[in-house]
N, CA, C and O atoms as CSV, one atom per row, in Angstrom:
chain,resi,resn,atom,element,x,y,z
A,1,MET,N,N,-85.338,18.822,111.802
A,1,MET,CA,C,-85.052,19.982,112.583
A,1,MET,C,C,-84.662,19.247,114.035
A,1,MET,O,O,-85.488,18.498,114.558
A,2,LEU,N,N,-83.443,19.481,114.623
A,2,LEU,CA,C,-83.204,18.986,115.844
A,2,LEU,C,C,-83.186,19.959,116.988
A,2,LEU,O,O,-82.385,20.878,117.155
A,3,SER,N,N,-84.444,19.526,117.935
A,3,SER,CA,C,-84.742,20.503,118.718
A,3,SER,C,C,-85.049,19.718,119.808
A,3,SER,O,O,-85.542,20.357,120.738
A,4,ALA,N,N,-84.897,18.382,120.014
A,4,ALA,CA,C,-85.085,17.746,121.066
A,4,ALA,C,C,-84.556,17.993,122.360
A,4,ALA,O,O,-85.178,17.924,123.420
A,5,CYS,N,N,-83.225,18.318,122.174
A,5,CYS,CA,C,-82.448,18.652,123.533
A,5,CYS,C,C,-82.715,20.040,124.134
A,5,CYS,O,O,-82.269,20.354,125.237
A,6,SER,N,N,-83.365,20.757,123.468
A,6,SER,CA,C,-83.715,22.044,123.890
A,6,SER,C,C,-85.215,22.011,124.499
A,6,SER,O,O,-85.684,23.054,124.954
A,7,THR,N,N,-85.907,20.907,124.507
A,7,THR,CA,C,-87.052,20.947,125.412
A,7,THR,C,C,-86.821,20.282,126.568
A,7,THR,O,O,-87.709,20.331,127.419
A,8,THR,N,N,-85.627,19.544,126.843
A,8,THR,CA,C,-85.497,18.826,128.212
A,8,THR,C,C,-84.770,19.904,129.334
A,8,THR,O,O,-83.907,20.739,129.063
A,9,GLN,N,N,-85.342,19.649,130.590
A,9,GLN,CA,C,-84.899,20.408,131.567
A,9,GLN,C,C,-83.408,19.979,132.074
A,9,GLN,O,O,-83.061,18.818,131.855
A,10,PRO,N,N,-82.662,20.715,132.628
A,10,PRO,CA,C,-81.207,20.540,132.869
A,10,PRO,C,C,-81.332,19.551,134.088
A,10,PRO,O,O,-82.212,19.875,134.885
A,11,VAL,N,N,-80.648,18.449,134.380
A,11,VAL,CA,C,-80.563,17.647,135.406
A,11,VAL,C,C,-79.371,18.064,136.464
A,11,VAL,O,O,-78.198,17.894,136.131
A,12,PRO,N,N,-79.669,18.553,137.602
A,12,PRO,CA,C,-78.746,18.774,138.694
A,12,PRO,C,C,-77.773,17.677,138.936
A,12,PRO,O,O,-78.225,16.586,139.286
A,13,ILE,N,N,-76.492,17.833,138.793
A,13,ILE,CA,C,-75.609,16.750,139.287
A,13,ILE,C,C,-74.879,17.135,140.636
A,13,ILE,O,O,-74.408,18.267,140.747
A,14,ASP,N,N,-74.790,16.343,141.521
A,14,ASP,CA,C,-73.828,16.368,142.618
A,14,ASP,C,C,-72.850,15.979,142.630
A,14,ASP,O,O,-72.806,14.756,142.758
A,15,LEU,N,N,-71.663,16.624,142.526
A,15,LEU,CA,C,-70.351,16.212,142.539
A,15,LEU,C,C,-69.532,16.376,144.046
A,15,LEU,O,O,-69.707,17.332,144.802
A,16,PRO,N,N,-68.740,15.399,144.270
A,16,PRO,CA,C,-68.262,15.685,145.542
A,16,PRO,C,C,-67.090,16.803,145.397
A,16,PRO,O,O,-66.375,16.996,144.414
A,17,CYS,N,N,-67.086,17.488,146.645
A,17,CYS,CA,C,-65.912,18.593,146.585
A,17,CYS,C,C,-64.532,17.839,146.824
A,17,CYS,O,O,-64.398,16.926,147.638
A,18,VAL,N,N,-63.565,18.320,146.041
A,18,VAL,CA,C,-62.400,17.696,146.006
A,18,VAL,C,C,-61.327,18.641,146.294
A,18,VAL,O,O,-61.291,19.607,145.532
A,19,ASP,N,N,-60.348,18.587,147.314
A,19,ASP,CA,C,-59.588,19.280,147.715
A,19,ASP,C,C,-58.393,19.736,146.515
A,19,ASP,O,O,-57.680,18.784,146.197
A,20,LYS,N,N,-58.105,20.921,145.876
A,20,LYS,CA,C,-57.175,20.766,144.945
A,20,LYS,C,C,-55.780,20.893,145.293
A,20,LYS,O,O,-54.906,20.787,144.433
A,21,THR,N,N,-55.493,21.140,146.659
A,21,THR,CA,C,-54.023,21.188,147.007
A,21,THR,C,C,-53.614,19.842,147.642
A,21,THR,O,O,-54.165,19.512,148.693
A,22,PRO,N,N,-52.699,19.054,147.085
A,22,PRO,CA,C,-52.477,17.827,147.768
A,22,PRO,C,C,-51.615,18.246,149.024
A,22,PRO,O,O,-51.011,19.319,149.019
A,23,PRO,N,N,-51.567,17.364,150.121
A,23,PRO,CA,C,-50.838,17.332,151.336
A,23,PRO,C,C,-49.397,18.127,150.965
A,23,PRO,O,O,-48.808,17.728,149.961
A,24,ILE,N,N,-48.946,18.974,151.554
A,24,ILE,CA,C,-47.288,19.223,151.326
A,24,ILE,C,C,-46.385,18.438,151.841
A,24,ILE,O,O,-46.203,18.433,153.059
A,25,ALA,N,N,-45.672,17.645,151.001
A,25,ALA,CA,C,-44.566,16.935,151.630
A,25,ALA,C,C,-43.517,17.849,152.151
A,25,ALA,O,O,-43.267,18.968,151.702
A,26,LEU,N,N,-42.902,17.230,153.190
A,26,LEU,CA,C,-41.873,17.915,153.958
A,26,LEU,C,C,-40.530,17.906,153.036
A,26,LEU,O,O,-40.372,17.007,152.209
A,27,PRO,N,N,-39.630,18.874,153.200
A,27,PRO,CA,C,-38.366,18.752,152.253
A,27,PRO,C,C,-37.512,17.676,152.972
A,27,PRO,O,O,-37.564,17.285,154.138
A,28,SER,N,N,-36.682,17.296,151.905
A,28,SER,CA,C,-35.911,15.864,152.467
A,28,SER,C,C,-35.052,16.402,153.515
A,28,SER,O,O,-34.532,17.512,153.404
A,29,PRO,N,N,-34.851,15.488,154.748
A,29,PRO,CA,C,-34.078,15.790,156.249
A,29,PRO,C,C,-32.750,16.322,155.881
A,29,PRO,O,O,-32.137,15.939,154.885
A,30,VAL,N,N,-32.318,17.223,156.716
A,30,VAL,CA,C,-30.957,17.795,156.713
A,30,VAL,C,C,-30.125,16.519,157.231
A,30,VAL,O,O,-30.423,15.885,158.243
A,31,GLU,N,N,-28.994,16.226,156.353
A,31,GLU,CA,C,-27.913,15.316,156.897
A,31,GLU,C,C,-26.834,15.900,157.312
A,31,GLU,O,O,-26.085,16.480,156.526
A,32,THR,N,N,-26.574,15.816,158.786
A,32,THR,CA,C,-25.499,16.782,159.438
A,32,THR,C,C,-24.329,15.764,159.639
A,32,THR,O,O,-24.466,14.583,159.959
A,33,ARG,N,N,-23.121,16.442,159.391
A,33,ARG,CA,C,-22.061,15.801,159.864
A,33,ARG,C,C,-21.614,16.007,161.408
A,33,ARG,O,O,-22.123,16.959,161.999
A,34,ASP,N,N,-20.771,15.246,162.043
A,34,ASP,CA,C,-20.243,15.999,163.515
A,34,ASP,C,C,-19.090,16.792,163.162
A,34,ASP,O,O,-18.261,16.529,162.291
A,35,VAL,N,N,-19.126,17.827,163.959
A,35,VAL,CA,C,-18.277,18.787,164.039
A,35,VAL,C,C,-17.883,19.099,165.494
A,35,VAL,O,O,-18.702,19.465,166.337
A,36,GLU,N,N,-16.490,18.917,165.740
A,36,GLU,CA,C,-15.818,19.209,167.144
A,36,GLU,C,C,-15.268,20.362,166.922
A,36,GLU,O,O,-14.537,20.555,165.951
A,37,PHE,N,N,-15.613,21.442,167.973
A,37,PHE,CA,C,-15.031,22.596,167.851
A,37,PHE,C,C,-13.845,22.616,168.996
A,37,PHE,O,O,-13.986,21.878,169.971
A,38,GLY,N,N,-12.770,23.389,168.895
A,38,GLY,CA,C,-11.785,23.456,169.911
A,38,GLY,C,C,-11.651,24.991,170.491
A,38,GLY,O,O,-11.950,25.941,169.766
A,39,ILE,N,N,-11.283,25.140,171.553
A,39,ILE,CA,C,-11.141,26.532,172.221
A,39,ILE,C,C,-9.837,26.408,172.785
A,39,ILE,O,O,-9.397,25.421,173.374
A,40,ILE,N,N,-9.205,27.571,172.543
A,40,ILE,CA,C,-7.889,27.952,173.150
A,40,ILE,C,C,-7.831,28.489,174.566
A,40,ILE,O,O,-8.133,29.637,174.894
A,41,THR,N,N,-7.406,27.516,175.370
A,41,THR,CA,C,-7.211,28.158,176.834
A,41,THR,C,C,-6.104,28.938,177.141
A,41,THR,O,O,-5.131,29.067,176.398
A,42,ALA,N,N,-6.241,29.461,178.235
A,42,ALA,CA,C,-5.078,30.282,178.748
A,42,ALA,C,C,-3.635,29.480,178.957
A,42,ALA,O,O,-2.548,30.057,178.943
A,43,GLU,N,N,-3.795,28.194,179.135
A,43,GLU,CA,C,-2.731,27.120,179.243
A,43,GLU,C,C,-2.254,27.022,178.052
A,43,GLU,O,O,-1.024,27.079,178.065
A,44,ASP,N,N,-2.826,26.865,176.748
A,44,ASP,CA,C,-2.472,26.914,175.580
A,44,ASP,C,C,-1.460,27.936,175.125
A,44,ASP,O,O,-0.502,27.687,174.393
A,45,VAL,N,N,-1.772,29.121,175.638
A,45,VAL,CA,C,-1.279,30.446,175.497
A,45,VAL,C,C,0.185,30.420,176.073
A,45,VAL,O,O,1.202,30.727,175.451
A,46,GLU,N,N,0.103,30.010,177.333
A,46,GLU,CA,C,1.231,29.930,178.128
A,46,GLU,C,C,2.210,28.900,177.317
A,46,GLU,O,O,3.416,29.102,177.456
A,47,LYS,N,N,1.890,28.053,176.667
A,47,LYS,CA,C,2.576,26.822,175.972
A,47,LYS,C,C,3.361,27.521,174.750
A,47,LYS,O,O,4.351,27.012,174.223
A,48,GLY,N,N,2.825,28.683,174.389
A,48,GLY,CA,C,3.615,29.404,173.143
A,48,GLY,C,C,2.405,29.673,172.055
A,48,GLY,O,O,2.737,30.489,171.195
A,49,LEU,N,N,1.255,29.223,171.938
A,49,LEU,CA,C,0.197,29.455,170.960
A,49,LEU,C,C,-0.022,31.257,170.747
A,49,LEU,O,O,-0.194,32.022,171.695
A,50,THR,N,N,0.022,31.595,169.583
A,50,THR,CA,C,-0.088,32.983,169.507
A,50,THR,C,C,-1.381,33.473,169.498
A,50,THR,O,O,-1.578,34.685,169.400
A,51,LEU,N,N,-2.434,32.544,169.603
A,51,LEU,CA,C,-3.715,32.935,169.470
A,51,LEU,C,C,-4.355,33.563,170.920
A,51,LEU,O,O,-3.823,33.254,171.986
A,52,LYS,N,N,-5.312,34.293,170.886
A,52,LYS,CA,C,-5.983,34.669,172.273
A,52,LYS,C,C,-6.978,33.462,172.907
A,52,LYS,O,O,-7.687,32.643,172.324
A,53,PRO,N,N,-6.758,33.671,174.209
A,53,PRO,CA,C,-7.570,32.543,175.088
A,53,PRO,C,C,-9.175,32.729,174.522
A,53,PRO,O,O,-9.588,33.868,174.307
A,54,GLY,N,N,-9.845,31.822,174.349
A,54,GLY,CA,C,-11.345,31.997,173.896
A,54,GLY,C,C,-11.527,31.658,172.561
A,54,GLY,O,O,-12.682,31.553,172.148
A,55,THR,N,N,-10.650,31.482,171.865
A,55,THR,CA,C,-10.515,31.482,170.385
A,55,THR,C,C,-11.170,30.088,169.877
A,55,THR,O,O,-10.950,29.020,170.448
A,56,ILE,N,N,-11.899,30.208,168.879
A,56,ILE,CA,C,-12.686,28.745,168.516
A,56,ILE,C,C,-11.769,28.138,167.335
A,56,ILE,O,O,-11.342,28.874,166.446
A,57,THR,N,N,-11.533,26.969,167.368
A,57,THR,CA,C,-10.744,26.461,166.426
A,57,THR,C,C,-11.314,25.104,165.764
A,57,THR,O,O,-12.048,24.269,166.291
A,58,LEU,N,N,-10.814,25.117,164.563
A,58,LEU,CA,C,-11.629,23.822,163.814
A,58,LEU,C,C,-10.244,23.213,162.938
A,58,LEU,O,O,-9.274,23.928,162.686
A,59,THR,N,N,-10.315,22.213,162.657
A,59,THR,CA,C,-9.371,21.422,161.566
A,59,THR,C,C,-9.904,21.876,160.180
A,59,THR,O,O,-11.030,22.365,160.096
A,60,PRO,N,N,-9.198,21.738,159.216
A,60,PRO,CA,C,-9.647,21.776,157.962
A,60,PRO,C,C,-10.955,20.946,157.501
A,60,PRO,O,O,-11.900,21.376,156.840
A,61,ASP,N,N,-10.777,19.730,157.988
A,61,ASP,CA,C,-11.706,18.586,157.840
A,61,ASP,C,C,-13.059,19.077,158.598
A,61,ASP,O,O,-14.178,19.038,158.088
A,62,GLU,N,N,-12.802,19.477,159.718
A,62,GLU,CA,C,-14.100,20.036,160.510
A,62,GLU,C,C,-14.801,21.217,159.803
A,62,GLU,O,O,-15.994,21.311,159.515
A,63,PHE,N,N,-13.861,22.043,159.598
A,63,PHE,CA,C,-14.514,23.283,158.459
A,63,PHE,C,C,-15.301,22.772,157.588
A,63,PHE,O,O,-16.481,23.119,157.542
A,64,GLU,N,N,-14.787,21.867,156.755
A,64,GLU,CA,C,-15.434,21.380,155.700
A,64,GLU,C,C,-16.693,20.789,156.071
A,64,GLU,O,O,-17.746,21.133,155.535
A,65,ASP,N,N,-16.617,19.849,157.035
A,65,ASP,CA,C,-18.169,19.215,157.673
A,65,ASP,C,C,-19.119,20.457,158.082
A,65,ASP,O,O,-20.307,20.404,157.766
A,66,LEU,N,N,-18.652,21.486,158.725
A,66,LEU,CA,C,-19.409,22.609,159.109
A,66,LEU,C,C,-19.949,23.310,157.801
A,66,LEU,O,O,-21.122,23.674,157.705
A,67,VAL,N,N,-19.055,23.466,156.849
A,67,VAL,CA,C,-19.714,24.307,155.571
A,67,VAL,C,C,-20.937,23.452,155.209
A,67,VAL,O,O,-22.057,23.956,155.127
A,68,TYR,N,N,-20.688,22.073,154.982
A,68,TYR,CA,C,-21.413,21.036,154.509
A,68,TYR,C,C,-22.695,20.944,155.365
A,68,TYR,O,O,-23.731,20.519,154.855
A,69,ASN,N,N,-22.647,21.318,156.608
A,69,ASN,CA,C,-24.144,21.359,157.475
A,69,ASN,C,C,-24.693,22.574,157.177
A,69,ASN,O,O,-25.922,22.546,157.106
A,70,ILE,N,N,-24.188,23.605,156.985
A,70,ILE,CA,C,-24.702,24.961,156.671
A,70,ILE,C,C,-25.414,24.882,155.401
A,70,ILE,O,O,-26.597,25.198,155.268
A,71,GLY,N,N,-24.557,24.393,154.349
A,71,GLY,CA,C,-25.255,24.392,152.918
A,71,GLY,C,C,-26.521,23.732,152.920
A,71,GLY,O,O,-27.554,24.197,152.437
A,72,ASP,N,N,-26.352,22.260,153.674
A,72,ASP,CA,C,-27.687,21.559,153.621
A,72,ASP,C,C,-28.664,22.036,154.340
A,72,ASP,O,O,-29.781,21.648,153.997
A,73,ALA,N,N,-28.598,22.918,155.433
A,73,ALA,CA,C,-29.763,23.353,156.062
A,73,ALA,C,C,-30.099,24.528,155.241
A,73,ALA,O,O,-31.315,24.563,155.054
A,74,ALA,N,N,-29.420,25.584,154.634
A,74,ALA,CA,C,-29.805,26.278,153.500
A,74,ALA,C,C,-30.536,25.630,152.491
A,74,ALA,O,O,-31.526,26.250,152.100
A,75,ARG,N,N,-30.280,24.413,151.905
A,75,ARG,CA,C,-30.959,23.901,150.835
A,75,ARG,C,C,-32.482,23.314,151.385
A,75,ARG,O,O,-33.443,23.166,150.629
A,76,TRP,N,N,-32.498,23.062,152.616
A,76,TRP,CA,C,-33.805,22.637,153.245
A,76,TRP,C,C,-34.628,23.600,153.332
A,76,TRP,O,O,-35.823,23.456,153.074
A,77,VAL,N,N,-34.080,24.763,153.723
A,77,VAL,CA,C,-35.016,26.187,153.918
A,77,VAL,C,C,-35.432,26.576,152.383
A,77,VAL,O,O,-36.563,27.003,152.152
A,78,GLN,N,N,-34.607,26.431,151.503
A,78,GLN,CA,C,-34.928,26.993,150.039
A,78,GLN,C,C,-36.047,25.907,149.673
A,78,GLN,O,O,-37.088,26.404,149.243
A,79,GLU,N,N,-36.011,24.435,149.774
A,79,GLU,CA,C,-36.829,23.728,149.452
A,79,GLU,C,C,-38.474,23.994,150.050
A,79,GLU,O,O,-39.496,23.967,149.364
A,80,ALA,N,N,-38.380,24.230,151.394
A,80,ALA,CA,C,-39.593,24.617,152.195
A,80,ALA,C,C,-40.313,25.979,151.459
A,80,ALA,O,O,-41.525,26.048,151.252
A,81,VAL,N,N,-39.438,26.939,151.139
A,81,VAL,CA,C,-39.935,28.129,150.793
A,81,VAL,C,C,-40.463,27.952,149.313
A,81,VAL,O,O,-41.481,28.481,148.866
A,82,ASP,N,N,-39.684,27.198,148.697
A,82,ASP,CA,C,-40.246,26.757,147.164
A,82,ASP,C,C,-41.592,26.036,147.125
A,82,ASP,O,O,-42.445,26.387,146.310
A,83,GLN,N,N,-41.787,25.118,147.914
A,83,GLN,CA,C,-42.960,24.370,148.360
A,83,GLN,C,C,-43.935,25.257,148.734
A,83,GLN,O,O,-44.956,25.223,148.048
A,84,LEU,N,N,-43.890,26.136,149.747
A,84,LEU,CA,C,-44.819,27.093,150.201
A,84,LEU,C,C,-45.298,27.990,149.018
A,84,LEU,O,O,-46.491,28.146,148.757
A,85,ARG,N,N,-44.255,28.581,148.308
A,85,ARG,CA,C,-44.641,29.433,147.229
A,85,ARG,C,C,-45.449,28.785,146.178
A,85,ARG,O,O,-46.323,29.391,145.559
A,86,TYR,N,N,-45.144,27.538,145.983
A,86,TYR,CA,C,-45.911,26.633,144.983
A,86,TYR,C,C,-47.425,26.711,145.395
A,86,TYR,O,O,-48.298,27.249,144.713
A,87,TYR,N,N,-47.595,26.144,146.515
A,87,TYR,CA,C,-48.978,25.861,147.097
A,87,TYR,C,C,-49.592,27.081,147.305
A,87,TYR,O,O,-50.816,26.950,147.312
A,88,ARG,N,N,-49.212,28.237,147.480
A,88,ARG,CA,C,-49.944,29.569,147.547
A,88,ARG,C,C,-49.947,30.130,146.224
A,88,ARG,O,O,-50.335,31.298,146.188
A,89,GLY,N,N,-49.631,29.629,145.166
A,89,GLY,CA,C,-49.943,30.152,143.776
A,89,GLY,C,C,-48.971,31.099,143.566
A,89,GLY,O,O,-49.255,31.725,142.544
A,90,GLU,N,N,-47.741,31.571,144.173
A,90,GLU,CA,C,-47.077,32.583,143.967
A,90,GLU,C,C,-46.050,32.233,142.763
A,90,GLU,O,O,-45.576,31.107,142.618
A,91,ASP,N,N,-45.797,33.204,142.015
A,91,ASP,CA,C,-44.496,32.934,140.849
A,91,ASP,C,C,-43.580,32.676,141.334
A,91,ASP,O,O,-43.454,33.384,142.334
A,92,ALA,N,N,-42.494,31.780,141.166
A,92,ALA,CA,C,-41.379,31.430,141.430
A,92,ALA,C,C,-40.277,32.634,141.099
A,92,ALA,O,O,-39.336,32.893,141.849
A,93,ASP,N,N,-40.544,33.304,139.890
A,93,ASP,CA,C,-39.478,34.314,139.588
A,93,ASP,C,C,-39.957,35.728,140.442
A,93,ASP,O,O,-39.270,36.721,140.205
A,94,GLU,N,N,-40.749,35.840,141.126
A,94,GLU,CA,C,-41.079,37.004,141.888
A,94,GLU,C,C,-40.221,37.110,143.138
A,94,GLU,O,O,-40.155,36.181,143.943
A,95,PRO,N,N,-39.549,38.281,143.295
A,95,PRO,CA,C,-38.750,38.250,144.579
A,95,PRO,C,C,-39.455,38.143,145.890
A,95,PRO,O,O,-40.574,38.643,146.005
A,96,THR,N,N,-38.857,37.503,146.925
A,96,THR,CA,C,-39.495,37.343,148.118
A,96,THR,C,C,-39.921,38.580,149.092
A,96,THR,O,O,-39.133,39.524,149.158
A,97,SER,N,N,-40.821,38.613,149.660
A,97,SER,CA,C,-40.892,40.069,150.632
A,97,SER,C,C,-40.054,40.208,151.758
A,97,SER,O,O,-40.144,41.141,152.556
A,98,GLU,N,N,-39.133,39.166,151.836
A,98,GLU,CA,C,-38.530,39.015,153.137
A,98,GLU,C,C,-37.012,39.619,152.804
A,98,GLU,O,O,-36.159,39.666,153.690
């Protein structure tokens, strides 16, 4: 008959408390491209441009850079939201309350 273990008293064990959540790493930084905006002035209209004064202008390349900057900023925000939801224990498939 094996009853030796049942006659011994449990021994308390002190274990260190471990933080279950590792520190949150920041999303990779936003890499922006330079964008130079142009503004149509009254003098430009007098020279024959058909745009209204105060119109903001961009070249196609500048517009592409602006779109890239907005997309990279949106990526950063999405990474931050995903990390927060993960560490809060929220399901990634659940819709956000925002």
